[in-house]
C-alpha positions as CSV (number, residue, x, y, z in Angstrom):
1,X,-19.2,7.5,26.2
2,X,-16.7,8.7,24.0
3,X,-12.8,8.0,24.4
4,X,-12.0,12.1,25.2
5,X,-14.5,11.7,28.4
6,X,-13.7,11.5,32.1
7,X,-15.4,8.4,32.1
8,X,-14.2,6.3,29.4
9,X,-10.3,7.7,30.1
10,X,-10.2,7.0,34.1
11,X,-12.9,4.4,35.1
12,X,-13.6,2.4,31.8
13,X,-10.5,2.1,29.7
14,X,-8.0,1.8,32.9
15,X,-10.4,-1.3,34.2
16,X,-10.6,-3.2,31.0
17,X,-7.1,-3.0,30.6
18,X,-6.3,-4.6,33.6
19,X,-8.3,-7.1,33.1
20,X,-7.4,-8.1,29.8
21,X,-3.5,-7.9,30.6
22,X,-4.2,-10.3,34.1
23,X,-6.7,-12.7,31.9
24,X,-3.9,-15.2,30.1
25,X,-6.4,-17.3,28.4
26,X,-7.8,-15.6,24.6
27,X,-11.2,-17.1,25.1
28,X,-11.8,-15.3,28.2
29,X,-10.1,-12.0,26.8
30,X,-12.7,-12.0,24.3
31,X,-15.8,-12.8,26.4
32,X,-14.2,-9.3,28.3
33,X,-13.7,-7.7,25.3
34,X,-17.2,-8.7,24.2
35,X,-18.9,-7.6,27.3
36,X,-17.2,-4.1,27.7
37,X,-17.9,-3.1,24.4
38,X,-21.9,-3.8,24.2
39,X,-21.7,-1.8,27.5
40,X,-19.5,0.7,25.9
41,X,-22.7,1.1,23.0
42,X,-25.5,0.5,25.7
43,X,-23.7,3.5,27.8
44,X,-24.8,6.1,25.4
45,X,-27.1,4.1,23.4
46,X,-29.6,1.5,25.7
47,X,-31.9,0.7,22.8
48,X,-29.9,0.5,20.2
49,X,-27.3,-1.7,21.3
50,X,-30.0,-4.7,20.2
51,X,-30.0,-3.1,16.8
52,X,-26.5,-3.5,16.9
53,X,-26.7,-7.3,17.8
54,X,-29.3,-7.5,15.3
55,X,-27.1,-6.3,12.6
56,X,-24.2,-8.9,13.5
57,X,-26.6,-11.5,13.6
58,X,-28.4,-10.9,10.2
59,X,-24.6,-10.8,8.8
60,X,-23.8,-14.3,10.9
61,X,-27.1,-16.2,9.7
62,X,-27.0,-14.7,5.7
63,X,-23.0,-15.5,4.9
64,X,-23.9,-19.1,5.7
65,X,-25.8,-18.9,2.9
66,X,-23.6,-16.5,0.8
67,X,-21.1,-20.0,1.6
68,X,-23.0,-22.3,0.5
69,X,-22.1,-24.1,-2.9
70,X,-25.5,-23.4,-5.0
71,X,-24.6,-20.1,-6.8
72,X,-27.8,-18.6,-7.3
73,X,-28.6,-19.3,-3.6
74,X,-24.9,-17.8,-2.9
75,X,-26.0,-14.8,-4.7
76,X,-29.9,-14.8,-3.5
77,X,-28.1,-14.9,0.7
78,X,-25.6,-11.9,-0.6
79,X,-28.2,-10.0,-2.1
80,X,-30.7,-10.3,0.9
81,X,-27.9,-9.4,3.2
82,X,-27.2,-5.9,1.2
83,X,-30.6,-5.3,0.7
84,X,-31.1,-6.0,4.6
85,X,-28.1,-3.7,6.2
86,X,-29.1,-1.3,4.1
87,X,-32.7,-1.1,4.2
88,X,-31.5,-1.0,8.3
89,X,-29.2,1.6,7.7
90,X,-31.8,3.8,5.4
91,X,-34.3,3.6,7.7
92,X,-32.9,5.1,10.6
93,X,-30.6,7.4,8.9
94,X,-32.3,8.6,5.9
95,X,-36.3,8.6,6.7
96,X,-36.3,12.4,7.9
97,X,-34.1,13.2,4.6
98,X,-36.8,11.3,2.1
99,X,-39.9,12.5,3.6
100,X,-38.7,16.3,3.5
101,X,-37.4,15.5,-0.1
102,X,-40.5,14.7,-1.1
103,X,-41.9,17.7,1.2
104,X,-40.1,20.3,-0.5
105,X,-40.9,18.3,-4.2
106,X,-44.7,18.0,-4.2
107,X,-45.6,20.4,-1.4
108,X,-47.0,18.1,0.8
109,X,-46.5,18.5,4.7
110,X,-45.7,15.1,5.6
111,X,-44.5,14.5,9.3
112,X,-40.7,14.0,9.7
113,X,-40.6,10.8,11.6
114,X,-38.4,11.8,13.6
115,X,-36.2,8.6,14.3
116,X,-33.7,9.0,16.1
117,X,-29.7,8.1,14.7
118,X,-28.1,5.1,16.4
119,X,-24.7,6.5,16.9
120,X,-22.0,4.7,14.4
121,X,-24.5,2.7,12.7
122,X,-22.7,3.7,9.4
123,X,-19.4,2.4,10.4
124,X,-20.6,-1.3,12.4
125,X,-23.1,-1.9,9.1
126,X,-20.5,-1.4,6.6
127,X,-18.2,-3.0,8.6
128,X,-20.8,-6.6,9.5
129,X,-22.0,-6.0,5.1
130,X,-18.2,-6.4,4.1
131,X,-17.5,-9.4,6.2
132,X,-20.9,-11.2,4.3
133,X,-19.5,-10.8,1.1
134,X,-15.6,-11.4,1.3
135,X,-17.4,-14.7,2.5
136,X,-19.2,-15.2,-1.0
137,X,-16.4,-14.1,-2.5
138,X,-14.2,-16.9,-0.8
139,X,-12.2,-13.9,0.4
140,X,-12.8,-15.6,3.8
141,X,-14.0,-18.5,6.0
142,X,-17.4,-18.3,7.3
143,X,-17.2,-17.5,11.2
144,X,-19.4,-20.4,13.0
145,X,-19.1,-19.0,16.8
146,X,-21.4,-15.6,16.8
147,X,-19.6,-14.7,19.9
148,X,-16.9,-13.8,17.8
149,X,-18.3,-11.9,14.6
150,X,-20.2,-10.4,17.1
151,X,-16.7,-8.9,19.0
152,X,-15.7,-8.2,15.3
153,X,-18.6,-5.6,15.2
154,X,-18.9,-3.9,18.3
155,X,-15.1,-4.2,19.1
156,X,-15.0,-0.7,21.3
157,X,-11.8,1.2,20.1
158,X,-13.5,1.3,15.7
159,X,-17.6,0.9,16.9
160,X,-18.3,4.4,17.0
161,X,-15.5,6.3,15.0
162,X,-14.1,3.6,12.8
163,X,-11.9,3.1,11.4
164,X,-13.8,0.4,9.1
165,X,-12.1,-2.3,10.0
166,X,-12.4,-5.4,7.5
167,X,-12.8,-9.1,9.5
168,X,-9.4,-10.7,7.0
169,X,-7.6,-8.4,8.8
170,X,-8.2,-9.7,12.8
171,X,-9.9,-12.9,11.6
172,X,-6.9,-14.7,13.3
173,X,-6.2,-12.1,16.1
174,X,-9.6,-12.6,17.4
175,X,-8.6,-16.6,17.9
176,X,-4.8,-15.7,19.0
177,X,-3.0,-13.0,19.5
178,X,-0.3,-11.8,21.8
179,X,-0.2,-8.9,24.0
180,X,2.8,-7.7,25.2
181,X,4.3,-4.8,27.1
182,X,6.1,-3.1,24.0
183,X,2.6,-3.2,22.2
184,X,0.5,-1.9,25.5
185,X,2.9,1.0,25.6
186,X,3.0,1.9,21.8
187,X,-0.6,1.5,22.3
188,X,-1.4,3.9,24.7
189,X,1.2,6.4,23.5
190,X,-0.6,6.3,20.3
191,X,-3.7,6.6,22.1
192,X,-2.6,9.7,23.7
193,X,-1.5,11.4,20.6
194,X,-4.7,11.1,19.3
195,X,-6.5,12.4,22.6
196,X,-4.1,15.5,22.0
197,X,-5.0,16.1,18.0
198,X,-9.0,15.5,19.8
199,X,-8.7,17.6,22.9
200,X,-6.1,20.4,22.0
201,X,-5.9,21.4,18.6
202,X,-9.6,19.9,17.5
203,X,-11.6,21.5,20.3
204,X,-9.7,24.4,19.6
205,X,-10.6,24.8,16.2
206,X,-13.9,23.2,16.8
207,X,-14.8,26.5,18.8
208,X,-13.7,29.0,16.6
209,X,-15.0,27.3,13.7
210,X,-19.1,26.5,15.5
211,X,-18.9,30.5,17.2
212,X,-18.0,31.5,13.2
213,X,-20.8,28.8,11.3
214,X,-23.7,30.5,14.6
215,X,-23.4,34.1,12.7
216,X,-25.2,35.6,10.6
217,X,-24.5,38.3,7.8
218,X,-24.2,40.8,9.7
219,X,-21.2,39.2,11.8
220,X,-19.4,37.8,8.3
221,X,-16.6,39.7,6.8
222,X,-14.3,37.9,4.1
223,X,-11.3,37.7,6.9
224,X,-14.3,36.1,9.4
225,X,-15.8,33.5,6.7
226,X,-12.4,32.3,5.6
227,X,-11.3,32.0,9.4
228,X,-14.1,29.9,9.7
229,X,-13.5,27.8,7.0
230,X,-9.9,27.3,7.0
231,X,-10.5,26.3,11.4
232,X,-13.1,24.0,10.4
233,X,-11.1,22.3,7.9
234,X,-8.4,21.9,10.9
235,X,-10.9,21.2,13.2
236,X,-12.2,17.8,11.1
237,X,-8.7,16.4,10.5
238,X,-7.6,16.6,14.1
239,X,-11.1,15.3,15.4
240,X,-11.1,12.6,12.8
241,X,-7.5,11.4,12.5
242,X,-7.4,12.1,16.2
243,X,-10.1,9.4,17.1
244,X,-8.3,6.8,14.3
245,X,-5.0,7.3,16.3
246,X,-6.6,6.0,19.2
247,X,-8.7,3.3,18.0
248,X,-5.5,2.0,16.3
249,X,-3.7,2.7,19.9
250,X,-6.1,0.7,21.2
251,X,-6.6,-2.0,19.4
252,X,-2.4,-2.0,19.4
253,X,-2.9,-2.3,23.6
254,X,-5.6,-5.4,23.3
255,X,-3.6,-7.2,20.9
256,X,-5.3,-6.2,17.4
257,X,-3.6,-3.9,14.8
258,X,-5.5,-1.8,12.9
259,X,-4.2,-0.6,9.1
260,X,-3.9,3.2,9.4
261,X,-7.1,5.5,8.1
262,X,-4.9,9.0,7.3
263,X,-1.7,9.5,5.7
264,X,-0.9,13.0,6.5
265,X,-4.1,14.2,3.2
266,X,-3.5,18.0,3.7
267,X,0.0,17.3,2.0
268,X,-2.1,15.9,-1.2
269,X,-1.3,17.7,-4.8
270,X,-4.5,16.6,-6.3
271,X,-7.6,15.5,-5.1
272,X,-6.6,11.6,-6.9
273,X,-4.0,11.7,-3.9
274,X,-6.3,13.4,-1.5
275,X,-8.0,10.3,-1.4
276,X,-6.1,7.8,-0.7
277,X,-4.2,9.7,2.2
278,X,-7.9,10.6,3.5
279,X,-10.1,8.0,5.5
280,X,-8.3,5.2,3.7
281,X,-10.7,2.7,5.0
282,X,-14.0,4.0,4.2
283,X,-12.5,4.6,0.1
284,X,-10.7,1.1,0.5
285,X,-14.5,-0.3,1.2
286,X,-16.4,1.9,-1.4
287,X,-13.4,1.2,-4.1
288,X,-13.6,-2.7,-2.9
289,X,-17.3,-2.9,-2.8
290,X,-19.1,-0.6,-4.9
291,X,-16.9,1.2,-7.6
292,X,-15.1,-2.5,-8.9
293,X,-18.5,-4.6,-8.7
294,X,-20.2,-1.4,-10.8
295,X,-17.2,-1.8,-13.0
296,X,-14.4,-0.1,-12.3
297,X,-12.5,1.2,-15.4
298,X,-12.1,-1.2,-17.4
299,X,-15.5,-0.4,-19.1
300,X,-14.6,2.9,-21.0
301,X,-14.7,6.6,-19.9
302,X,-17.6,7.4,-20.0
303,X,-18.7,4.7,-17.2
304,X,-15.9,5.0,-15.5
305,X,-16.5,8.2,-14.6
306,X,-20.6,7.3,-14.0
307,X,-19.0,5.0,-11.8
308,X,-16.7,7.6,-9.8
309,X,-20.0,10.0,-10.0
310,X,-22.0,7.1,-8.0
311,X,-19.4,6.0,-5.7
312,X,-19.1,9.6,-4.6
313,X,-22.7,10.3,-4.5
314,X,-22.8,7.4,-2.0
315,X,-19.5,8.7,-0.2
316,X,-21.3,12.0,0.2
317,X,-24.9,10.1,1.3
318,X,-22.6,7.8,4.0
319,X,-21.8,11.2,5.6
320,X,-24.8,12.8,7.0
321,X,-28.7,12.8,5.7
322,X,-28.9,16.2,4.1
323,X,-28.3,16.9,-0.3
324,X,-25.3,18.7,1.0
325,X,-23.1,16.4,2.0
326,X,-24.3,14.6,-1.3
327,X,-23.4,18.1,-3.3
328,X,-19.8,18.0,-1.3
329,X,-19.1,13.8,-2.4
330,X,-20.3,14.8,-5.7
331,X,-17.9,17.9,-6.6
332,X,-15.1,15.5,-5.0
333,X,-15.9,13.2,-7.5
334,X,-16.5,16.0,-10.7
335,X,-12.8,17.0,-9.0
336,X,-11.4,12.9,-9.6
337,X,-13.0,13.1,-13.3
338,X,-12.1,16.3,-14.0
339,X,-8.5,15.6,-13.3
340,X,-8.2,12.3,-15.2
341,X,-10.2,13.7,-18.1
342,X,-7.0,16.9,-18.5
343,X,-3.7,16.4,-17.7
344,X,-2.7,20.4,-16.9
345,X,-3.3,19.9,-13.7
346,X,-0.3,16.9,-13.5
347,X,1.9,19.5,-15.1
348,X,1.1,21.9,-12.9
349,X,4.2,23.2,-10.5
350,X,4.1,21.1,-6.9
351,X,3.6,24.0,-5.1
352,X,0.5,24.9,-7.3
353,X,-0.9,21.5,-7.4
354,X,-0.7,21.6,-2.9
355,X,-2.3,25.0,-3.8
356,X,-5.6,23.9,-5.4
357,X,-6.0,20.9,-3.7
358,X,-6.2,22.9,0.3
359,X,-8.2,24.9,-1.9
360,X,-11.2,22.9,-3.4
361,X,-10.8,20.5,0.4
362,X,-11.3,24.1,2.3
363,X,-14.0,24.9,0.1
364,X,-16.1,21.2,0.1
365,X,-16.0,21.5,3.1
366,X,-17.8,24.6,4.2
367,X,-20.6,22.1,2.0
368,X,-19.9,19.8,4.5
369,X,-19.8,21.5,7.9
370,X,-23.0,24.1,6.6
371,X,-27.1,23.3,7.7
372,X,-27.9,24.0,4.6
373,X,-27.3,25.4,1.1
374,X,-28.3,29.0,2.1
375,X,-25.7,28.9,4.9
376,X,-23.3,27.4,2.4
377,X,-23.8,30.4,0.2
378,X,-23.8,32.6,2.6
379,X,-20.4,31.8,3.6
380,X,-19.2,31.3,-0.1
381,X,-20.8,34.9,-0.7
382,X,-18.9,36.9,2.2
383,X,-15.3,34.5,1.1
384,X,-15.2,35.8,-2.1
385,X,-16.9,39.0,-1.5
386,X,-14.7,41.2,-0.1
387,X,-16.7,42.0,2.6
388,X,-16.2,43.1,6.4
389,X,-18.2,45.4,8.6
390,X,-17.5,46.7,12.4
391,X,-18.9,43.8,13.5
392,X,-16.9,41.2,11.5
393,X,-13.4,42.8,12.6
394,X,-14.5,42.8,16.1
395,X,-15.5,39.0,15.9
396,X,-12.6,38.4,14.4
397,X,-10.2,40.0,16.7
398,X,-12.3,38.4,20.1
399,X,-11.3,34.8,17.9
400,X,-7.8,35.7,17.7
401,X,-6.5,34.8,21.1
402,X,-2.8,34.1,22.1
403,X,-3.3,30.5,22.6
404,X,-5.8,30.1,19.3
405,X,-3.0,31.7,17.4
406,X,-0.5,29.2,19.5
407,X,-2.4,26.0,18.8
408,X,-3.1,27.4,15.1
409,X,0.4,27.1,14.7
410,X,0.7,24.2,16.1
411,X,-1.9,22.9,14.0
412,X,0.1,23.5,10.7
413,X,3.1,22.1,11.7
414,X,1.6,18.9,11.9
415,X,0.0,18.8,9.2
416,X,3.9,17.5,8.1
417,X,5.3,13.9,9.0
418,X,5.8,14.0,12.9
419,X,9.6,11.8,11.0
420,X,10.4,15.0,8.3
421,X,10.5,17.3,11.6
422,X,12.6,15.4,14.1
423,X,15.0,15.0,11.5
424,X,14.9,19.2,10.1
425,X,15.5,19.1,14.3
426,X,18.5,16.8,14.3
427,X,17.0,15.7,17.9
428,X,15.9,12.1,17.6
429,X,18.0,10.9,20.5
430,X,16.6,14.0,22.8
431,X,13.1,13.1,21.7
432,X,13.7,9.2,22.7
433,X,14.3,10.3,26.0
434,X,11.6,12.7,26.8
435,X,9.2,11.0,25.1
436,X,7.4,9.3,28.3
437,X,7.7,12.9,29.6
438,X,6.3,14.8,26.8
439,X,3.1,11.7,26.5
440,X,2.8,12.1,30.6
441,X,2.2,16.2,30.1
442,X,0.4,16.2,27.0
443,X,-1.9,13.6,28.4
444,X,-2.1,15.8,32.0
445,X,-2.8,19.4,30.3
446,X,-5.5,17.1,28.2
447,X,-7.2,16.0,31.3
448,X,-7.0,19.6,32.8
449,X,-8.6,20.5,30.0
450,X,-11.6,17.9,29.8
451,X,-12.1,18.9,33.6
452,X,-12.2,22.7,32.9
453,X,-14.1,22.7,29.2
454,X,-17.3,21.9,28.4
455,X,-16.4,22.4,24.9
456,X,-16.1,18.8,24.3
457,X,-18.4,18.0,20.9
458,X,-18.3,14.6,19.4
459,X,-19.2,15.5,15.6
460,X,-19.8,11.5,14.4
461,X,-23.6,11.9,15.2
462,X,-24.0,12.4,12.3
463,X,-22.9,9.1,10.5
């Protein structure tokens, strides 16, 4: 079940909000949210919901060991927990990749295991693991109630597409939280804004991107290849940030407050700045639980560079079981290292820094989207080959519909902070008066689009 489906919007969400608002006792509210969260995941993964429960149970048990007084035992239990979590993730996500790599290197013909990837496994394993590590570090107390820990791991707003929530950030709200009319209003408004990003912008961009990435070389040309790269760049941002907005909004509806996951990343003026703004919960996770333990920047420049490459290798691999994802991550790490060593980038005019950042992000997202290195090379060759054909010009004219152009302009405008747009329009008072009408219209339009179109992809199945 995904947020942008009619069964979620019209049945699951109203039922859950009404019941949660009606029930006043926090214990009963937690029980309700746990039940509906398990149902939410089991609706799409009837078998793998047991895997998520097992993952939660492993961290629940090992956290007790990681909190004992004996330092050697604590370290042993933490190591066992890390191996167990990463082992589960590796088995279900990377088995095919590992076998395919062995076949490619040694010329063997070992059959691929063909294990189906559980949706959201990268999110809930990292989230559960962060809890145990924080217990080991004495950053938080061990949770004695397994069902509270299971609620933290399985809570449906952030379960399958993030953001990655640290236990310490919601620990108090699991035990005691306020549910107010204002909170529900703000939360539903944020949810509608995120839904609009996903359904109206991301789906529109994604339809064009998917159409272009499905072409062979005869249909590509310079303009078509660039259109495919740019539309995918917009699709993934509005899809991912839209889901994060919906998750943050739903959390507030139920009294939970999640941290922001995106901060206008396409306004970044360096790749370093980009990663302060993009998928903040993931970059924070790798910084706190991998980069700093490796030594961070405390052991000299060479070791710092190695640590960054390890982090971005892991970041790429986390996103998908393909070497294209790994190269995407390593390329980002390379540019961060370049920026750290060469000061000329920081001295460039800000406009040029913006252009450089968007250029690198756009090109590397071609690697992220491509099904293979061959397809990525095909796109790069056409993007910089100054090629065109009658077929590519025809395809370009087919994609540039009035609706697409309107949404493209709207998507570019929405890259900027909403407050800046409002101030520049000098329409704060008007916006306050009409915001409810805008939310209703957006929500209604989203429902119409979802009902009338079969194209509503869920791009996180690879995560």
